[in-house]
N, C-alpha and C positions, 0 to 999 in steps of 0.2 A: 594467613597464618604461616609465617615462615621463621620467625625469630622471637625471642622472649619479648621484645618490645610490643609484639602484636597481642600479647596476652597480659600485658602488664605485670610480667613475672621478672624477678631479679635475675641477673646472670647466674647460670649454673642451675636454672629451674628445670622442671620436668620436660619441657620442650627441647632443651639443650641436650639433656641426657637421652632423650629419644633420638635426637638427630644423630649424636655420637654413636648410639648403639646400632642404628641402621647403617652408618658408614662402615663400622667395623663387620656388621653382617655382610655387606655387599663386598667389602675387601676379603673376607673369608671365603666368599663364593668363587673368587679367583676366575672369573669368566664364566662360570657355570651359570646355568638358568635356575630360576626358583618359580615355583607355582604355589598357589594359595597363600601368598605372603601375608594377606590380611588375617586369615585364620591363625596362622602361625604367630603372628605378633598378639593377637587376642588372647590366644591360648597361654602365652607367656606373661601378659600384662594383666589381664583380668584377675586371676586368682589372688595375686598379691594385693591388688587395689581392693577387691572385695573383703579380703581377710582384714586389711588395715582400717577400712571404713567401719566394718562390723566390731572390731576392737575399740576403735575410737567412740563408738556409740553404744559400748557395753552390751553388744549383741542384740540391741533393740533394732528389729527389723524395719520398723515403721521410720524411725529416724535415719537409718542407714539409707533406706529407699529414698527419703526426702533429700538427703545430702547428695546422692548419686543422681537425682533427677529421674528415678525410676519409680514405676509403681511397685507395691510391695510383692505382688504376684510374680512380676518380672524378677525381682531380686530373689525371691525364693527358689525360681526355677534355675537361675544362675548358680545360686549357692548349692543346689542339688547337683547340678551339672558338674560342678568342680569338687564335689564331696566335701564341702564346707559347713554342711549342717550337722 
């Protein structure tokens, strides 16, 4: 998975936006090190993802969980974690 062709996504898709954001992040580091990058990215990406999916599914947790490929309990845990309930 390196480019949008790998995901059958059009140019400008989410994978391209993510790659561009990461390039900016590394550029902004200006040679400094970073730790816990996965946690940093997830904390930035997960809340808007969950909010958008919940809104799309009219706050139906079962449908949102299915769309995300999560079980409902996991979705509820994440929603609570990010104060989205």
